[in-house]
ZAVOMI-914123 format. One record per residue: residue number from 1; x negated, y, z of N, C-alpha, C in turn. Coordinates in pm, 1 decimal. Example, Ala and Ser with C-alpha at 12.3 -4.5 7.8 and 13.67 -1.06 7.14 Angstrom:
BEGIN
   seq        n.X        n.Y        n.Z       ca.X       ca.Y       ca.Z        c.X        c.Y        c.Z
     1    -1319.0     -569.0      780.0    -1230.0     -450.0      780.0    -1320.0     -330.0      780.0
     2    -1285.0     -225.0      708.0    -1367.0     -106.0      714.0    -1290.0        3.0      787.0
***
This chain:
BEGIN
   seq        n.X        n.Y        n.Z       ca.X       ca.Y       ca.Z        c.X        c.Y        c.Z
     1      -83.3     -121.1        0.0        0.0        0.0        0.0      -87.0      126.5        0.0
     2     -199.5      123.0       74.6     -283.4      242.3       83.9     -334.1      286.5      -52.6
     3     -364.4      191.7     -138.7     -421.1      228.6     -268.1     -320.6      303.9     -354.7
     4     -191.7      291.5     -324.8      -90.4      363.4     -400.2      -60.3      501.2     -342.2
     5     -120.6      533.5     -227.7      -90.0      660.5     -161.7     -117.5      781.9     -251.1
     6     -235.3      791.4     -316.8     -256.9      909.0     -403.3     -151.2      922.2     -511.4
     7     -112.5      810.9     -571.8      -11.5      815.9     -677.7      123.1      861.8     -622.5
     8      160.4      809.0     -505.8      288.1      848.0     -444.3      288.8      997.2     -411.8
     9      178.2     1044.2     -353.4      169.3     1186.2     -317.7      176.3     1273.3     -442.2
    10      105.2     1231.5     -547.7      104.0     1310.5     -671.5      242.1     1313.8     -736.1
    11      308.7     1199.8     -743.3      442.3     1194.5     -802.5      538.6     1282.3     -723.7
    12      527.4     1279.8     -590.5      613.7     1363.9     -508.1      586.8     1512.2     -534.7
    13      459.0     1547.0     -549.6      424.2     1686.7     -576.9      477.8     1730.4     -712.6
    14      462.6     1642.9     -813.3      513.5     1675.2     -947.3      665.1     1690.3     -944.0
    15      733.4     1602.2     -871.4      878.7     1611.1     -860.2      920.4     1743.9     -797.9
    16      844.1     1788.1     -697.4      874.4     1916.6     -634.8      857.5     2033.2     -730.3
    17      749.8     2028.3     -810.7      726.2     2134.9     -908.1      836.4     2136.5    -1014.0
    18      874.1     2019.3    -1061.4      979.6     2011.9    -1162.6     1112.5     2062.6    -1107.5
    19     1141.4     2027.9     -981.9     1266.9     2070.2     -921.5     1273.6     2221.2     -903.6
    20     1157.2     2283.9     -892.4     1154.5     2428.7     -870.5     1195.8     2506.5     -994.9
    21     1196.9     2441.3    -1109.8     1234.8     2508.9    -1233.3     1115.4     2572.9    -1302.0
    22     1135.6     2624.5    -1423.8     1026.0     2683.2    -1501.0      952.4     2792.3    -1424.4
    23      820.8     2794.8    -1442.2      736.5     2897.1    -1379.6      681.2     2986.6    -1489.8
    24      719.1     3112.6    -1486.9      675.7     3206.4    -1590.5      550.8     3281.9    -1544.8
    25      471.5     3320.1    -1639.9      356.1     3406.2    -1612.7      406.9     3546.0    -1579.2
    26      347.9     3608.8    -1475.4      400.8     3739.5    -1438.9      376.7     3840.1    -1551.4
    27      465.1     3939.1    -1559.3      473.4     4028.1    -1674.4      343.2     4103.3    -1699.9
    28      279.3     4154.3    -1593.6      159.0     4234.9    -1612.5       31.5     4152.9    -1592.7
    29       36.2     4025.1    -1626.4      -78.5     3936.1    -1605.9     -205.2     3991.1    -1671.3
    30     -191.5     4049.2    -1790.3     -309.8     4094.2    -1864.4     -361.1     4230.3    -1817.3
    31     -295.9     4290.4    -1719.4     -339.5     4422.6    -1670.6     -436.7     4403.0    -1553.9
    32     -563.3     4383.6    -1588.4     -664.6     4358.5    -1486.2     -714.7     4489.1    -1426.7
    33     -768.2     4478.7    -1306.6     -804.1     4598.9    -1231.1     -925.5     4670.9    -1288.1
    34    -1029.6     4597.6    -1322.8    -1156.4     4659.4    -1362.4    -1166.2     4662.1    -1515.0
    35    -1145.2     4778.2    -1571.6    -1153.6     4793.4    -1717.5    -1277.6     4872.7    -1759.2
    36    -1373.3     4888.8    -1667.9    -1491.5     4969.5    -1698.9    -1576.3     4902.5    -1807.1
    37    -1621.0     4979.6    -1906.5    -1710.4     4923.6    -2007.9    -1856.2     4931.4    -1962.3
    38    -1939.9     4852.8    -2026.4    -2083.4     4856.6    -1999.8    -2155.9     4821.6    -2128.9
    39    -2242.7     4913.0    -2172.5    -2320.5     4892.7    -2294.6    -2231.1     4855.4    -2412.2
    40    -2116.5     4920.0    -2420.3    -2025.4     4895.3    -2531.0    -1936.2     4773.3    -2514.0
    41    -1947.3     4702.2    -2401.6    -1866.3     4583.5    -2375.8    -1744.6     4625.1    -2293.4
    42    -1626.6     4606.6    -2348.8    -1504.5     4640.8    -2276.5    -1482.5     4543.9    -2161.1
    43    -1422.4     4595.1    -2053.8    -1388.8     4509.8    -1938.3    -1510.1     4428.0    -1895.4
    44    -1622.7     4496.2    -1880.8    -1751.5     4428.2    -1867.4    -1759.4     4334.5    -1747.2
    45    -1700.3     4371.3    -1635.6    -1709.3     4285.4    -1517.4    -1647.8     4149.5    -1541.9
    46    -1526.6     4148.5    -1598.0    -1457.7     4021.9    -1622.4    -1520.2     3944.4    -1738.7
    47    -1582.6     4015.5    -1833.3    -1647.0     3948.1    -1946.5    -1780.7     3888.5    -1905.1
    48    -1868.2     3969.8    -1846.9    -2005.0     3926.3    -1819.0    -2014.1     3827.0    -1703.5
    49    -1915.6     3827.8    -1614.3    -1919.8     3731.3    -1503.0    -1906.8     3588.1    -1552.7
    50    -1864.5     3569.4    -1677.1    -1855.5     3434.5    -1733.7    -1992.0     3373.6    -1762.0
    51    -2095.5     3455.8    -1759.2    -2231.5     3402.1    -1774.8    -2259.3     3298.1    -1666.9
    52    -2199.4     3315.8    -1549.8    -2221.0     3220.0    -1439.8    -2177.1     3080.1    -1480.0
    53    -2066.2     3067.9    -1551.3    -2022.2     2935.8    -1597.5    -2121.8     2875.8    -1695.3
    54    -2174.7     2958.8    -1783.3    -2271.2     2910.5    -1881.1    -2397.4     2859.2    -1812.4
    55    -2441.9     2927.4    -1707.7    -2562.6     2885.2    -1636.3    -2541.6     2750.1    -1567.5
    56    -2427.4     2733.0    -1503.4    -2399.0     2605.3    -1437.2    -2389.0     2494.2    -1541.5
    57    -2324.2     2523.6    -1654.1    -2311.3     2424.0    -1760.4    -2447.8     2383.0    -1813.8
    58    -2535.2     2480.3    -1836.5    -2668.7     2449.1    -1888.3    -2746.1     2362.4    -1790.4
    59    -2734.4     2393.3    -1662.4    -2801.1     2313.9    -1558.1    -2750.3     2170.2    -1559.9
    60    -2620.6     2154.9    -1560.3    -2563.3     2020.8    -1557.4    -2590.8     1941.7    -1684.0
    61    -2582.4     2006.6    -1799.5    -2606.1     1934.9    -1925.1    -2752.8     1895.8    -1939.5
    62    -2842.9     1977.0    -1883.9    -2984.0     1937.7    -1882.6    -3002.1     1811.5    -1799.5
    63    -2929.1     1801.1    -1689.5    -2933.0     1680.8    -1606.6    -2881.2     1560.1    -1683.8
    64    -2776.5     1581.4    -1762.2    -2713.0     1468.5    -1830.2    -2805.7     1404.2    -1933.3
    65    -2910.7     1476.5    -1974.4    -3006.7     1417.4    -2067.6    -3100.6     1321.0    -1996.2
    66    -3115.8     1338.1    -1865.6    -3212.4     1258.0    -1789.9    -3150.1     1132.7    -1729.7
    67    -3020.3     1132.1    -1711.8    -2956.1     1015.4    -1653.8    -2814.1     1003.7    -1708.1
    68    -2761.8      883.9    -1704.2    -2625.3      861.2    -1753.7    -2524.7      916.9    -1653.6
    69    -2433.1      997.6    -1703.0    -2323.1     1047.9    -1621.8    -2192.8      986.7    -1671.1
    70    -2097.5      977.5    -1582.5    -1964.6      936.1    -1625.0    -1916.1     1030.5    -1735.7
    71    -1854.3      977.3    -1840.6    -1806.0     1064.4    -1948.8    -1716.7     1178.1    -1899.2
    72    -1640.0     1152.1    -1793.7    -1555.8     1257.6    -1739.3    -1637.3     1374.8    -1688.7
    73    -1747.9     1347.7    -1620.4    -1834.1     1455.2    -1571.7    -1897.4     1530.1    -1688.5
    74    -1930.6     1457.9    -1795.5    -1987.3     1524.2    -1912.9    -1884.4     1619.6    -1974.9
    75    -1758.8     1575.0    -1981.1    -1653.7     1664.1    -2031.5    -1639.3     1785.8    -1941.1
    76    -1647.7     1765.5    -1811.1    -1639.9     1876.3    -1716.1    -1749.1     1979.7    -1744.2
    77    -1871.8     1933.7    -1766.9    -1982.7     2025.9    -1790.6    -1967.7     2098.3    -1924.1
    78    -1926.3     2025.8    -2026.4    -1903.7     2090.2    -2156.1    -1792.2     2193.3    -2144.8
    79    -1689.9     2160.5    -2065.9    -1577.9     2253.9    -2050.4    -1622.2     2382.6    -1981.2
    80    -1722.1     2375.2    -1894.4    -1774.0     2497.1    -1831.9    -1836.4     2589.2    -1936.4
    81    -1911.1     2530.2    -2028.7    -1969.3     2611.0    -2136.2    -1860.1     2672.0    -2222.9
    82    -1757.7     2592.4    -2253.4    -1646.2     2643.3    -2333.8    -1567.8     2751.1    -2259.3
    83    -1557.0     2735.3    -2127.0    -1489.0     2836.2    -2045.3    -1563.4     2968.7    -2051.5
    84    -1695.9     2962.6    -2045.7    -1776.2     3085.3    -2053.0    -1745.3     3161.6    -2181.7
    85    -1734.8     3088.7    -2292.7    -1706.8     3152.5    -2421.6    -1560.9     3196.3    -2430.6
    86    -1469.5     3103.7    -2397.3    -1327.4     3133.4    -2411.7    -1280.1     3244.7    -2320.4
    87    -1326.9     3243.3    -2195.9    -1284.2     3345.9    -2101.5    -1342.5     3481.8    -2136.9
    88    -1468.5     3484.3    -2181.5    -1528.3     3611.0    -2224.0    -1452.5     3669.1    -2343.7
    89    -1418.2     3582.5    -2439.0    -1341.6     3625.0    -2556.9    -1205.7     3680.9    -2515.6
    90    -1140.4     3614.4    -2423.6    -1009.6     3660.9    -2376.5    -1020.5     3796.8    -2309.1
    91    -1118.0     3813.5    -2220.3    -1124.5     3935.4    -2141.1    -1172.7     4056.4    -2220.4
    92    -1228.6     4034.6    -2338.5    -1263.1     4149.3    -2423.4    -1138.0     4225.7    -2465.9
    93    -1029.4     4154.3    -2489.3     -902.0     4216.6    -2529.5     -789.0     4125.3    -2485.1
    94     -753.3     4127.7    -2357.0     -658.8     4029.5    -2302.0     -521.1     4032.3    -2367.5
    95     -476.5     3916.2    -2414.8     -340.3     3897.7    -2462.0     -309.4     3748.0    -2461.2
    96     -186.1     3711.9    -2489.2     -146.0     3571.3    -2482.6     -220.5     3484.3    -2583.2
    97     -246.8     3538.9    -2703.4     -314.4     3460.3    -2805.7     -454.1     3419.8    -2758.6
    98     -527.9     3514.2    -2705.8     -663.8     3484.3    -2658.8     -662.7     3400.3    -2531.6
    99     -557.6     3412.2    -2453.9     -550.6     3337.6    -2328.5     -551.2     3186.3    -2351.8
   100     -500.9     3142.4    -2466.2     -505.2     2999.6    -2499.0     -649.7     2949.0    -2495.9
   101     -742.8     3028.7    -2549.0     -883.3     2987.2    -2556.7     -951.4     2991.7    -2420.0
   102     -891.6     3060.3    -2326.3     -940.0     3061.0    -2188.4     -888.2     2938.5    -2113.2
   103     -761.0     2908.4    -2132.8     -697.1     2803.7    -2051.8     -729.0     2661.7    -2098.1
   104     -746.7     2640.6    -2227.8     -775.6     2504.7    -2275.5     -904.1     2449.3    -2212.3
   105    -1016.7     2523.6    -2210.0    -1136.2     2468.6    -2144.2    -1116.9     2442.0    -1994.7
   106    -1041.8     2528.9    -1927.3    -1016.6     2507.3    -1784.9     -938.6     2378.0    -1765.1
   107     -836.8     2357.3    -1848.3     -757.8     2234.3    -1839.0     -843.9     2112.2    -1867.3
   108     -932.0     2120.7    -1966.0    -1021.2     2008.8    -1997.7    -1118.0     1981.6    -1882.6
   109    -1161.9     2086.3    -1815.2    -1249.2     2067.5    -1699.6    -1180.0     1990.6    -1588.3
   110    -1053.4     2023.4    -1564.4     -976.0     1949.5    -1464.4     -961.7     1803.1    -1504.6
   111     -934.5     1779.3    -1633.5     -920.8     1642.1    -1683.2    -1051.2     1565.5    -1666.1
   112    -1162.8     1630.4    -1697.3    -1292.5     1564.9    -1683.3    -1324.2     1528.0    -1539.4
   113    -1294.6     1619.8    -1447.7    -1318.4     1591.1    -1305.6    -1234.2     1473.5    -1258.5
   114    -1107.3     1474.0    -1295.9    -1019.1     1363.5    -1256.7    -1072.8     1230.6    -1309.0
   115    -1114.1     1227.3    -1435.4    -1164.4     1103.9    -1494.4    -1295.3     1060.8    -1428.7
   116    -1384.1     1156.9    -1401.9    -1512.5     1122.8    -1341.9    -1499.6     1064.7    -1203.0
   117    -1421.5     1130.5    -1118.5    -1405.4     1082.4     -981.0    -1325.2      952.9     -978.7
   118    -1225.3      941.2    -1063.6    -1148.2      816.3    -1066.8    -1236.8      698.7    -1105.1
   119    -1323.9      718.1    -1201.3    -1413.2      609.0    -1241.9    -1501.5      564.4    -1126.7
   120    -1551.0      660.2    -1049.6    -1639.8      626.9     -937.9    -1565.7      559.4     -823.1
   121    -1443.5      597.9     -801.6    -1369.8      544.7     -685.9    -1287.1      422.1     -719.9
   122    -1275.2      391.6     -849.5    -1196.6      275.2     -890.6    -1280.2      171.4     -964.7
   123    -1411.8      186.8     -960.3    -1496.7       89.9    -1028.1    -1492.1       98.6    -1178.5
   124    -1471.5      220.5    -1231.6    -1466.1      240.3    -1375.4    -1326.6      276.5    -1422.5
   125    -1319.7      324.0    -1545.9    -1192.4      360.9    -1608.0    -1168.3      277.7    -1733.0
   126    -1044.5      240.6    -1761.7    -1014.6      190.2    -1896.4    -1050.8      297.0    -1999.9
   127    -1082.5      255.0    -2120.9    -1130.6      349.3    -2221.9    -1030.0      458.1    -2254.9
   128     -902.3      431.4    -2233.9     -800.5      527.3    -2273.6     -782.3      641.6    -2174.0
   129     -836.6      628.3    -2051.7     -806.2      725.9    -1946.2     -856.8      865.4    -1981.5
   130     -983.7      876.7    -2017.0    -1038.0     1010.0    -2046.2     -972.0     1073.9    -2168.1
   131     -958.5     1003.0    -2281.9     -887.7     1065.3    -2394.8     -744.7     1105.8    -2360.1
   132     -676.0     1021.6    -2282.3     -538.0     1054.1    -2245.1     -532.7     1180.1    -2159.7
   133     -623.2     1191.4    -2064.1     -626.6     1310.9    -1979.6     -661.4     1434.7    -2060.6
   134     -751.7     1420.5    -2157.2     -787.2     1533.7    -2242.1     -667.3     1579.3    -2324.6
   135     -591.2     1484.2    -2377.2     -471.1     1518.1    -2453.9     -369.3     1587.8    -2364.7
   136     -350.4     1535.7    -2243.3     -257.3     1598.0    -2148.6     -302.0     1740.7    -2116.9
   137     -433.0     1759.6    -2100.9     -486.4     1892.3    -2069.8     -452.0     1992.1    -2179.8
   138     -480.9     1955.8    -2303.6     -451.4     2045.6    -2415.6     -300.7     2067.2    -2428.8
   139     -224.1     1959.2    -2411.7      -78.1     1969.0    -2423.5      -19.6     2061.6    -2317.5
   140      -80.4     2063.3    -2197.8      -27.1     2148.9    -2091.1      -36.1     2296.3    -2129.1
   141     -144.6     2333.2    -2198.6     -160.3     2471.7    -2242.5      -67.6     2501.2    -2360.5
   142      -57.7     2406.6    -2453.3       31.6     2426.2    -2568.0      177.6     2433.8    -2524.1
   143      211.9     2358.4    -2420.0      348.0     2366.6    -2365.5      376.0     2507.3    -2314.8
   144      278.3     2564.5    -2241.0      295.6     2703.2    -2195.7      309.9     2796.4    -2315.6
   145      226.9     2776.7    -2417.7      230.8     2863.8    -2534.9      367.3     2857.8    -2604.1
   146      425.3     2738.5    -2610.8      550.8     2720.9    -2683.5      672.3     2761.3    -2601.0
   147      665.8     2739.9    -2468.4      785.3     2759.2    -2385.2      770.6     2869.7    -2281.1
   148      646.9     2912.8    -2257.5      613.0     3008.9    -2151.6      637.0     2950.5    -2012.0
   149      641.6     2819.8    -2001.8      657.1     2750.5    -1873.5      520.0     2698.2    -1830.2
   150      471.5     2746.4    -1716.8      337.1     2712.8    -1669.4      329.7     2582.3    -1590.0
   151      440.1     2516.6    -1566.4      438.7     2402.5    -1474.6      338.0     2293.4    -1511.2
   152      332.5     2243.1    -1634.1      234.0     2137.8    -1663.8       89.5     2184.0    -1640.7
   153       60.2     2307.6    -1678.2      -75.7     2360.5    -1658.3     -108.1     2373.4    -1510.0
   154      -12.8     2420.0    -1430.9      -35.3     2433.3    -1287.0      -51.2     2297.1    -1219.8
   155       26.2     2198.7    -1263.9       13.0     2063.2    -1209.3     -125.6     2008.5    -1239.0
   156     -174.4     2030.6    -1361.2     -307.1     1981.0    -1397.1     -415.3     2049.5    -1315.4
   157     -401.4     2178.9    -1290.7     -499.8     2249.8    -1209.2     -496.9     2202.3    -1064.3
   158     -378.4     2169.2    -1015.5     -367.0     2126.5     -876.9     -404.4     1981.4     -854.5
   159     -398.7     1899.1     -960.0     -423.5     1755.9     -944.9     -559.7     1723.3     -884.9
   160     -671.3     1784.5     -931.4     -800.3     1751.4     -869.0     -806.6     1789.3     -720.9
   161     -741.2     1899.8     -684.5     -744.0     1943.1     -544.3     -675.1     1841.9     -454.3
   162     -576.8     1773.0     -508.5     -498.1     1676.6     -431.8     -555.0     1535.4     -441.7
   163     -586.1     1492.4     -563.1     -620.9     1352.6     -587.0     -763.9     1318.2     -547.6
   164     -857.6     1408.0     -574.0     -998.8     1375.6     -550.2    -1025.5     1344.2     -402.5
   165     -981.4     1427.7     -306.5    -1005.9     1391.7     -166.4     -941.8     1259.2     -127.1
   166     -821.2     1231.6     -177.9     -754.0     1105.7     -144.7     -828.5      986.4     -202.9
   167     -868.4      994.3     -328.5     -943.3      886.0     -390.9    -1073.5      859.2     -315.8
   168    -1145.1      966.9     -284.1    -1274.3      949.7     -217.4    -1257.2      893.2      -77.3
   169    -1153.2      935.5       -6.8    -1130.2      883.9      128.0    -1098.1      735.2      124.9
   170    -1010.8      695.1       32.7     -971.1      554.0       25.3    -1085.8      465.7      -22.1
   171    -1173.5      521.3     -105.8    -1286.4      443.4     -156.6    -1407.8      451.3      -65.3
   172    -1396.4      525.5       46.5    -1508.9      544.4      138.1    -1632.8      592.0       62.7
   173    -1615.7      694.8      -21.0    -1727.0      753.3      -94.8    -1830.7      806.6        3.4
   174    -1957.4      817.2      -39.0    -2061.2      870.2       50.9    -2019.9     1003.7      112.4
   175    -2051.9     1018.9      239.6    -2008.7     1138.0      312.5    -2057.6     1265.7      246.1
   176    -2181.4     1265.7      197.9    -2236.8     1385.2      135.2    -2152.9     1427.0       14.2
   177    -2106.8     1329.2      -63.4    -2028.2     1362.4     -181.8    -1889.2     1411.9     -143.2
   178    -1830.5     1351.3      -40.2    -1699.8     1398.6        4.1    -1708.7     1542.3       54.3
   179    -1814.8     1572.1      128.2    -1833.4     1708.4      177.9    -1855.8     1804.4       61.3
   180    -1934.9     1761.8      -37.4    -1962.4     1846.4     -152.6    -1835.5     1881.8     -228.9
   181    -1753.1     1783.3     -254.7    -1629.0     1810.2     -327.3    -1531.8     1891.0     -242.2
   182    -1526.2     1864.0     -112.8    -1437.9     1941.2      -24.7    -1480.2     2088.2      -22.7
   183    -1611.6     2112.5      -18.3    -1661.7     2250.0      -20.8    -1625.7     2316.8     -153.1
   184    -1642.2     2244.3     -263.4    -1607.9     2299.7     -394.6    -1459.5     2334.1     -402.1
   185    -1375.3     2247.3     -349.2    -1231.0     2273.2     -350.5    -1198.1     2397.5     -267.7
   186    -1260.6     2409.9     -150.4    -1235.5     2526.0      -64.6    -1277.5     2655.8     -134.9
   187    -1391.8     2654.0     -201.7    -1438.7     2773.3     -272.4    -1345.7     2806.0     -388.7
   188    -1298.2     2702.8     -457.6    -1208.2     2726.1     -570.5    -1075.8     2787.1     -522.6
   189    -1027.6     2742.0     -408.3     -905.0     2801.4     -352.4     -927.6     2949.6     -321.7
   190    -1045.0     2981.6     -266.3    -1078.6     3122.9     -243.0    -1080.6     3200.6     -374.0
   191    -1130.5     3136.3     -479.7    -1133.0     3201.7     -610.4     -991.8     3235.5     -657.2
   192     -898.3     3142.8     -636.9     -760.3     3168.5     -678.1     -697.7     3280.8     -594.4
   193     -732.5     3286.1     -465.5     -683.3     3395.6     -381.1     -737.1     3529.1     -432.7
   194     -866.7     3531.1     -467.9     -926.5     3653.4     -521.5     -857.8     3695.5     -650.4
   195     -822.6     3598.7     -734.1     -752.5     3628.6     -859.1     -618.8     3697.1     -831.2
   196     -547.0     3648.1     -732.6     -416.5     3705.8     -700.1     -428.8     3844.7     -637.2
   197     -545.7     3873.7     -579.2     -569.2     4002.9     -513.7     -659.8     4091.7     -597.3
   198     -650.1     4079.6     -727.9     -738.5     4149.3     -821.1     -746.2     4299.2     -793.2
   199     -632.9     4366.1     -796.6     -631.4     4511.9     -779.2     -665.3     4552.3     -636.2
   200     -613.6     4478.1     -539.4     -638.7     4514.1     -399.0     -787.5     4505.7     -365.5
   201     -855.1     4401.9     -413.3     -997.9     4388.0     -385.6    -1079.4     4494.8     -457.3
   202    -1038.0     4530.3     -577.8    -1110.4     4634.4     -650.9    -1098.5     4768.1     -579.1
   203     -979.3     4795.9     -527.0     -960.1     4919.6     -452.0    -1037.6     4917.6     -320.7
   204    -1050.4     4800.0     -260.8    -1116.0     4789.4     -130.3    -1267.6     4797.9     -139.9
   205    -1326.0     4727.6     -239.5    -1473.0     4720.9     -243.8    -1533.8     4801.9     -357.8
   206    -1456.2     4829.3     -461.8    -1502.8     4917.6     -568.0    -1605.5     4858.4     -662.8
   207    -1693.7     4776.2     -612.3    -1803.2     4723.0     -694.0    -1752.3     4625.4     -798.0
   208    -1661.1     4538.7     -758.7    -1604.4     4441.8     -852.0    -1459.0     4415.5     -817.7
   209    -1386.8     4363.5     -913.9    -1245.1     4334.6     -894.6    -1226.6     4192.7     -841.3
   210    -1104.1     4163.4     -801.1    -1073.8     4028.6     -755.6    -1091.2     3926.0     -865.8
   211    -1061.8     3965.0     -990.2    -1073.6     3868.3    -1099.3    -1220.0     3838.4    -1131.2
   212    -1302.8     3940.4    -1127.8    -1446.8     3916.5    -1145.8    -1499.1     3825.5    -1035.9
   213    -1457.7     3853.2     -911.7    -1498.2     3768.9     -799.5    -1447.6     3626.3     -817.8
   214    -1327.4     3611.7     -872.4    -1272.6     3479.3     -900.3    -1364.9     3400.6     -993.4
   215    -1412.9     3465.4    -1100.0    -1505.3     3397.6    -1191.1    -1630.5     3350.6    -1117.0
   216    -1686.3     3437.2    -1036.5    -1810.9     3403.3     -966.9    -1789.3     3290.8     -866.0
   217    -1679.8     3296.1     -791.0    -1651.4     3191.3     -693.1    -1622.3     3058.4     -762.4
   218    -1547.2     3061.9     -872.2    -1518.5     2938.2     -945.5    -1647.2     2878.0    -1000.6
   219    -1739.3     2962.0    -1045.3    -1868.3     2911.9    -1094.1    -1949.4     2851.6     -980.1
   220    -1941.9     2913.1     -862.2    -2009.9     2855.5     -745.7    -1950.7     2718.7     -712.8
   221    -1818.6     2706.7     -717.1    -1754.3     2577.5     -690.9    -1802.2     2472.5     -791.0
   222    -1808.2     2510.1     -919.1    -1860.6     2418.0    -1021.0    -2006.5     2385.0     -993.8
   223    -2081.5     2484.2     -943.9    -2222.1     2460.9     -910.4    -2239.4     2362.8     -796.2
   224    -2149.9     2368.2     -699.1    -2156.5     2273.8     -587.5    -2134.6     2130.9     -639.1
   225    -2038.1     2113.3     -728.0    -2014.3     1981.0     -786.1    -2136.1     1936.1     -866.6
   226    -2191.8     2027.0     -945.6    -2309.9     1991.8    -1025.0    -2427.9     1958.2     -935.3
   227    -2442.1     2030.4     -823.9    -2549.3     1999.6     -730.3    -2533.1     1858.7     -671.8
   228    -2409.3     1819.0     -649.6    -2382.9     1682.7     -601.5    -2431.8     1581.3     -703.5
   229    -2408.5     1608.4     -831.9    -2455.2     1518.7     -937.2    -2608.2     1521.2     -946.8
   230    -2666.7     1637.7     -928.2    -2812.8     1649.6     -934.1    -2877.5     1568.2     -823.7
   231    -2819.9     1570.9     -703.6    -2878.9     1496.7     -591.1    -2882.9     1346.9     -619.5
   232    -2788.7     1298.1     -697.8    -2790.4     1155.1     -731.1    -2913.6     1117.6     -811.4
   233    -2961.5     1216.4     -891.1    -3077.3     1187.9     -975.3    -3205.0     1179.7     -893.0
***
């Protein structure tokens, strides 16, 4: 029965999200706090902070050349590089069309993490798991694009936060790795809080906006996960 606990919890969470009805993106989503240009780059804080994702991706992909990584982790690292490009492109001129190129890599990163941790905690994955998760990831963004309903995308973003700790606990994963992923999850939650407080944080600290801080914190969370993979080497 214990091995079914993550699935039961996830299904219950999905049922709750579905019961809540469609979730729309707030109207002024694209109105970010920090619009200051730098060296001809519009919205420079939100654009240039994506370099952090590229640095973490380069670090992790360099590691992947030296040792075999689970394909899911490789997708996660590639998605970080794609996020750096897609998010920078979006923030140069924020609109719904460009937002697709920001969200698809993020969704793929979530899919990669789920596949990587599942393989480690379940003794491997059937070959269809990673491709299926990747398709679901892309479909979740396309669903939002077609219907303006964020529920599938939000479920995919929340799935690693819920499933990874449960999988690792049931599989008695090494304590260091459980702590590493728990720390990454905590930092990522802080990043989402910063995103929601974009204007308030910009008014409070002036140096950077909440959304810029969100990028940096999310990159740190990805770095913590990558550091966990590096320690294995």
